[in-house]
Structure formats: C-alpha cells, structure tokens
C-alpha positions in Angstrom: 0.0 0.0 0.0 1.3 3.5 -0.9 0.6 6.7 1.0 -1.2 9.5 -1.0 -1.1 13.3 -0.5 -4.3 15.2 -1.5 -3.3 18.6 -3.0 -5.6 21.6 -3.7 -4.8 25.2 -4.7 -7.3 28.0 -3.7 -8.2 31.6 -3.8 -11.4 32.8 -2.3 -13.0 29.2 -2.5 -15.2 29.4 0.7 -18.1 28.1 -1.3 -16.3 25.0 -2.4 -13.3 24.0 -0.4 -15.0 22.3 2.6 -16.8 19.7 0.3 -13.6 19.2 -1.8 -11.7 18.4 1.4 -14.4 16.1 2.7 -14.5 14.1 -0.5 -10.8 13.3 -0.2 -10.5 12.6 3.6 -11.3 8.9 3.4 -8.9 8.1 0.6 -5.7 10.2 1.3 -3.2 10.3 4.2 -2.8 14.0 4.3 -4.3 17.1 2.6 -2.4 20.2 1.6 -4.0 23.4 0.6 -1.9 26.1 -1.0 -3.8 29.4 -0.9 -3.1 32.6 -2.8 -4.0 34.9 0.2 -7.7 34.5 0.1 -9.7 37.5 1.4 -12.9 35.3 2.2 -13.3 32.5 4.8 -11.2 29.9 2.9 -8.3 30.0 5.4 -10.7 29.7 8.4 -12.3 26.7 6.8 -9.1 24.9 5.9 -7.7 25.3 9.4 -10.9 24.0 10.9 -10.8 20.9 8.7 -7.2 20.2 10.0 -5.4 20.2 6.6 -1.8 21.5 6.0 -2.5 25.1 5.0 0.2 27.1 3.1 0.0 30.6 1.7 2.0 31.4 -1.5 1.8 34.1 -4.0 0.0 33.1 -7.2 2.4 33.1 -10.2 0.3 31.0 -12.6 -1.9 27.9 -12.5 1.0 25.5 -13.5 3.6 27.2 -11.1 1.2 27.2 -8.2 0.2 23.5 -8.6 3.9 22.4 -8.9 4.7 24.4 -5.7 1.7 22.7 -4.0 2.9 19.3 -5.1 6.3 19.8 -3.6 4.7 20.7 -0.1 3.5 17.0 0.0 5.0 14.5 2.4 4.4 11.6 0.0 5.3 11.0 -3.6 1.9 9.8 -4.7 -0.2 12.9 -5.4 -4.1 13.2 -5.7 -4.8 16.7 -7.1 -8.3 18.3 -7.2 -9.4 21.9 -7.9 -11.4 23.4 -5.2 -14.7 23.1 -7.0 -14.2 19.4 -7.7 -15.3 16.3 -5.6 -14.6 12.6 -5.8 -17.7 10.5 -6.7 -18.3 7.4 -4.6 -17.2 5.2 -7.4 -14.0 7.2 -7.8 -13.2 6.9 -4.2 -13.3 3.2 -4.4 -11.1 3.3 -7.5 -8.5 5.5 -5.7 -8.5 3.1 -2.7 -8.0 0.2 -5.1 -5.1 1.9 -6.7 -3.6 2.9 -3.3 -3.8 -0.7 -2.2 -2.2 -2.0 -5.5 -0.3 0.7 -7.2 0.7 -0.4 -10.7 1.0 2.6 -12.9 2.9 5.9 -13.0 -0.3 7.9 -13.4 -4.0 7.4 -13.4 -6.6 9.2 -15.6 -10.2 10.0 -14.5 -13.3 11.1 -16.3 -14.7 14.5 -15.1 -18.4 15.2 -15.1 -19.1 18.8 -15.2 -22.1 20.7 -13.6 -23.0 23.8 -15.5 -25.6 26.2 -14.0 -27.1 23.3 -12.1 -27.1 20.8 -15.1 -24.8 17.9 -15.7 -23.2 18.1 -19.2 -23.0 14.5 -20.2 -22.2 15.1 -23.9 -20.7 18.5 -24.8 -18.2 18.5 -21.8 -17.8 14.7 -21.2 -15.7 12.6 -20.6 -13.3 15.5 -20.1 -10.5 13.2 -19.1 -8.0 14.4 -16.4 -4.8 12.9 -15.1 -5.1 13.6 -11.3 -3.3 10.7 -9.5 0.3 10.2 -10.2 3.7 9.5 -8.8 5.5 12.9 -8.6 8.9 11.2 -9.3 7.5 10.5 -12.7 5.5 13.6 -13.5 4.7 17.2 -12.8 2.3 19.9 -14.1 2.9 21.4 -17.5 0.8 22.7 -20.5 0.1 26.4 -21.1 -1.6 28.7 -18.6 -4.3 28.7 -17.7 -4.9 25.2 -19.2 -2.6 23.1 -17.0 -2.2 19.3 -17.2 -0.1 16.6 -15.5 2.7 15.3 -17.8 3.8 11.8 -16.8 6.7 9.9 -18.2 5.7 6.3 -17.8 2.6 4.1 -17.8 -0.7 5.6 -17.5 -4.0 3.8 -16.9 -7.6 4.8 -16.4 -9.8 4.5 -13.3 -13.5 3.9 -13.1 -15.7 6.7 -11.8 -16.0 10.5 -12.2 -14.5 13.6 -10.7 -17.5 15.8 -10.0 -16.8 19.4 -11.2 -19.1 22.2 -10.1 -17.8 24.5 -12.7 -20.1 27.5 -13.0 -23.1 28.4 -11.0 -24.5 31.0 -13.5 -23.6 32.2 -17.0 -22.0 35.4 -15.7 -19.3 33.3 -13.9 -18.5 31.6 -17.2 -18.5 34.7 -19.2 -16.2 36.4 -16.8 -13.8 33.5 -16.8 -13.8 33.3 -20.6 -12.6 37.0 -20.7 -10.0 36.3 -18.1 -8.7 33.0 -19.5 -8.5 34.4 -23.0 -6.0 37.1 -21.9 -3.9 34.7 -19.8 -3.7 32.1 -22.6 -2.9 34.7 -25.2 -0.1 36.1 -23.1 1.2 32.6 -22.4 1.3 31.8 -26.1 2.8 35.1 -27.1 5.7 34.5 -24.5 6.3 31.2 -26.1 6.5 32.8 -29.6 3.3 31.3 -31.0 2.0 32.8 -34.2 -1.5 33.3 -35.5 -2.8 32.4 -39.0 -5.8 34.8 -38.9 -8.1 32.7 -41.3 -7.4 29.4 -39.6 -7.2 30.5 -35.9 -9.5 33.5 -35.7 -12.1 32.7 -38.3 -12.3 28.9 -38.8 -11.1 27.4 -35.5 -13.9 28.9 -33.2 -16.6 27.5 -35.6 -14.9 24.1 -35.5 -14.8 24.2 -31.7 -18.6 24.9 -31.6 -19.3 22.2 -34.2 -17.2 19.6 -32.3 -18.8 20.3 -28.9 -22.4 20.7 -30.0 -22.6 18.2 -33.0 -19.8 15.7 -32.9 -19.9 15.3 -29.2 -23.9 15.4 -29.2 -23.9 18.6 -27.1 -27.5 19.3 -28.4 -28.6 16.4 -26.0 -27.6 18.6 -23.2 -30.3 21.1 -24.0 -30.0 24.8 -23.7 -26.9 24.7 -21.6 -25.2 22.4 -24.2 -25.7 25.1 -26.8 -24.6 27.9 -24.4 -21.5 26.0 -23.2 -20.5 25.2 -26.8 -20.9 28.7 -27.8 -18.9 30.2 -25.0 -16.2 27.6 -25.5 -15.9 28.8 -29.2 -16.0 32.4 -28.1 -13.0 31.8 -25.7 -11.1 30.3 -28.6 -11.9 33.3 -30.7 -10.8 35.8 -28.1 -7.6 33.9 -27.3 -6.4 34.0 -30.8 -7.7 37.5 -31.5 -5.8 38.8 -28.6 -2.6 36.9 -29.6 -3.0 38.3 -33.1 -3.1 41.8 -31.6 0.0 41.1 -29.3 2.0 39.9 -32.4 0.9 42.8 -34.5 1.9 45.4 -31.7 5.3 43.6 -31.4 6.1 44.0 -35.1 5.3 47.7 -34.9 7.9 48.4 -32.3 
C-alpha cells in the first residue's frame, strides 16, 4: 500500500473548499491546501478541517500547482481543484489503486455541472490525469490550461470527478474573458504565431461544431448550446488577442 497526499490550490473558495476536502478525507493520508492569500473564509475553513495550510503568491496555475505538489509529504499525489469532488465510485477506484499501485499515473473522467445541469455530452468525458507519482510527472501545459505530464505508464480508473464548474452564466463569461487574456499572453511568450483565417475565423466555428454536434452537445439542451458557444468564443478571443499582441510587437 502506498500513501497519498491530497493537494488543492485555492483563492477565495469558501463556497467549495469544505466539500472538496471532505471528499478526499477517506482516501488520502494528508491534505495540503496552497492558498493565494484569500480574502474570504477559505483560510478559516481549511484550518478548521485540519489540513496542512500554506499561503503562497500566485504566479500562474502551473507554477502554483507544482509548488503545491512539492509541499506534499508523500510521492503519490491526488490533485483536485477546489470546485471538484470525488464521486463514490471514484473513491473506491482510488482506494484500489492505493492498495495495489501499478501505474505511474491514473486518468479519471470528469463530469461537469454547468448552471445546475450535468453536461453528459458537450463536456464529457473530459479526461484528467489527477493521481500520479510525482517522481514520474509534474504539471505542465500552457496557462491557464494546465495538465499533468507523466513519463511512464498511465491507466484509467472507473468513476468520475464531479466538477461544479459554473453556478451561473456570468461566472462563465467572466472566466472566458480572463482566460483568453492569460492564454494569449502565455502563447505570445512562447513565440506562438496566428494564422488569422485558420485560428480566428475557422477554429472557433470548428470548436462549436465539435462540442455541439460531434459530441452530441445538443442532447444537453439549452446549456449544451450555451456552453459550446462560450467555448468557441473563448477560442476566438484567445487567438484574436494573440494576433493583436503579435501585430503590436512587429510595430515596435
């Protein structure tokens, strides 16, 4: 049997963090919360729950999650976002992996709750690697879209992470605007270029078509349409902003 550290990063997550912690308590051997100096009751809740609570300046999603991973006492890491929970089936799968660890990383499906509705088509299975041996992997990707990159064998566990993503449409719209700017600057800093017709004009329409038609998002009802549309809009704004950054750079 291996020992597992549960790891979460937070900023003003008083609405979510207690349920997130509670869902992990029966399957991990410690819980570490790394907080970006929340101004709400997040610190108070974490201390009350008895977790290891660390405050650290936010330097980016990838950077913060790698810092949090290094605070763990054990090499086997279970990482959740504050608005995520382990389903009962996923808890059993994690316990099985804990008792008989055979891979370097484990992938889960994530089921997303959008404005009170579970999106079972347009945003599913939304696979995430969230359980791994930190000696074999770490957080990578491009901010804000982080992902765990493992060098070694990866297998899939049964069950879902339950993700309470957005409680209303305004939350999603505001995050689209925020993430578009973060992603554009991250790509710009990596020297990424934009082909206007492909990235700005065609790609957003394909994103919508893929979510709403190919993934049967229309079966998710109104929210399947709205989610697919805002996902396409994020893609549009990300590349439009990157195009603008590149043009401004050329004019200097």
